[in-house]
N, C-alpha and C positions, 0 to 999 in steps of 0.2 A: 104235390104229387102226395096220393094218398096212402096209407099202411099198407094194400094190398097192390098198388107200383112198386112200393119201395122192397116186398115180402119176393114179389116177382123177378127183381131186379139179383136178388141175396141167390134164388134160386136159379138160376139163367146163370148165373156166374160160379156160381159152383159147382155145377153139372157140368162145364165146360172145363174146371178142375178136377173132375175125375169124383167129385160127390163131394168133397170139403173146402172149407175155403172163410175167407174172412171177410165177414159185414162189413165192417169200417173200409177197406179198401173198396169192396162191391159199392158202396154207395157214394164212395169216394169223398168219406168226410174225416175230419182230423179230428185232435184229441176232446177237441170243446165240445164235440158232441159222443162224446164216447157213451153217457146216462140214456142217451136215445138209442144208440146202437144195442145196448145190451138190451133196452126194452124191450126192442123188436124181435132183439134171437129170441129172447124168452117168450114173447109172444109165438114165434113161430114153432117154438118147444112146446107150448101149450097145445099150441092145434094139430101136432103132430106131425110137423114139415120136416123137423131137423131135432140133429140132437145139440147139445153146447159141449163142446168137447173142451172150450179151456177159452180165457180172458185174461186182459193183461193190461192195466190201463196205461202203463207207462211206455207199452210197445205199442201199442191203441190196435191190440187185437181180439177180436170177438171172432173165434174158431170156432164152425159147427160143420155136423157131417147132417148131408139129407138121409133124410129114412126113408125109406119103398112109397111111403104117401107124398112123398115133397120127389123126389126123381118122376113119377108119374104126373107130379102136376106142373112141375117143372118142363119134362118132355112136351103136356098136352099144350102149355104155350107157347113153345120153338115151333109148335109146327103150323 
């Protein structure tokens, strides 16, 4: 699975949850992949698709909120 595929999964999952979602949950990753999840969230933020709101390794949370660009791209991919 490419990074672009992972990004699309996170965008779709976040859109279904009113625009806010957990990267780790969307990708079904456990804490062993936390660094990869954080890197992906950071890449998504650099692309202006999301705003990184919160991360906590012990709870396996990397919470992001979709930007307008992210919402638009998620809706584009859903149709």
